[in-house]
C-alpha positions, 0 to 999 in steps of 0.5 A: 092429734099432735105428737111429741115429734111435733112439739120437738119440731116446733120448739127446735129441740130433739124428741129426747129433750121434750121427753126430759122436760115432760118427765123431769128425767134430766135437767134442761136449760131454763130457756129450752124448757120454756120453749118446750112448754110453749110448744106444748101449750100452742099445739095442745099436746097431751102426753100419752100416759099409757105409752109412757108407762110402758117405757118407764114401768110407772103409771103415775097412779096411786092406789088408795084403800080406805073405808071412805064411804062408811067412815066420814073421818076418812073422807077428809083424809081422802081429800088430802090424798087427792090434793097431794097426788094431783099436786105431784101429777099422780092419779088416784084409784080408790077402793073401799075395803069396808074394814073387812080383812077378806074384802081388804085383801081383794081390793088391794090385789085389784089395785095392784093388778091395775099396776099402781106405782104404790098404795096408801092403805088404812088397814083393818083390825086383822091385816095379817094377810094384807101385810103378807101380800104387800110384802111378798109382792114388794108393793111400795105402801104407806099405812094410814091412820092405823099402825101395824108394827105388832102385826109386822113383828108377828109376820116376820117372827112366825108368831101367827102360826103360818097364816102369813108369809114374810118376803123370801129375801127378808122382812119388809118394813112399811112407812106409816102416817097417823095422828097422835092418839095416846096423849090427846085421849089422856088430855080429855080424861084429865080435863073431865077429872079436873071438872070434878068427875070421878067415874069417867067412861070410855066408848072405845073403838073396834078391838084390834085397831091400833087407834083403839089400843092407843086411845085406851092406853091414853084413857088409862094414863089420864086416869093415873095422872088424875089419881083415879082408879081404873074400872074395867066396867067403864070401858066398853067397845062401840066397834068404831061405828054409831050403832055399836056405840049406842049399844055400848053407851046403854050398857054404861048407863045401866051400871049400878054406878054409871059414869058421870062423864064419857069420852067417845073414841071417834066421831061415828061413836059420838053420834051413837052415844048422843042418840043413846043419851037422848033415848034415855032423856039425858042431857049433855052436859047437865046429866052427863059430860061428854068429850070426843076424839075427832072433831067434825064439821058440825060439832060446833053446831050441836047444843051444847057444842062438842069439846073434841080432839081434832085430828089433822085429817087432810094433812095426814092424807097429804103427808101419806102421799109425800112419804109414798113418793119418797119411798118410790124415789128411794126404795131402800131407805129405812121405813119410818112412822110419821105422827102428827099432832092433834088439837084440843078444841075446847067447847061446852059439852064437857060442862065448861061455860061458853066463855071457855073458862074451866068450871065444874059442870052444873046439875040441871034442876029439872033432871029426873036422874037418880043420885048415882049420876051425881059426881063425887067430890074432888079429893 
């Protein structure tokens, strides 16, 4: 197997110059750099990553902890992270925390023990121990999809009753990359209100997640903008998964005055809601209009096609890698939170015609639903 010394002899340069070319540690004249690369290609030289990590204290690896298996939304994010890592010459170690705080801490510790250079983590609904561990060990970390500003304040302010510790030499702030949640959710609500709906329900996510809180805030803002009152009975938690959303939707449909339109707060819960509606013999949008947060590959194949908020999932993953690499290059720079814009994808489950024109939802002449499912008039 060829060595770095073999490459140096073939290129007519020093071993140090070969190292600088391969590791990017010092500028090298273009013709010298090309000679080294030609020698590498001719000899089939492969850098010894393990040996290089012992010298540089870097493994050129990133730990990724997201619930990719249980949440299809994170699958696209994973693709973005992987593409970004490979583009910059980093390998990826992946662990699934299953959105469980205890398991989350275990997998993050295991990734840390593998000496990853930094981590990208989608935190659970109770990430206090996670924040404490990463802070104590000064692990360069980017939090993905869910922000934890309030948790950090609790950790460094002692508001969590001693359950976690802040770093001994002061609080560590973390970089965060996520989508906008509040305004896009408000837009779904105002869109449905503009179609004549007065009772709009929300199937919200798992309590404790920032995405859940922000989308509830957006829901309330949308009601306020539309001049509609907030009704606590119309907000139910589907716990960010299909089965929970199915139960939550059944609760809404059992109300004496059930909603005439629903907003579901993620793609998994949209599936559960559709299942609950099917089991009740209700059709979308004739009996109940539906808008969802999260677009997904087959949303356009449903009948009706789903009106949705599309998150830039792959770009979120790629941006998280870029932010982490910036942190590795400048460990002392101020932490930042990057929020990416979402897109309103206008289809027909909201009750609009296929042309995409805004219009009032039509009531099916074959519907057997009682009159409490009918919409009120727009005042």
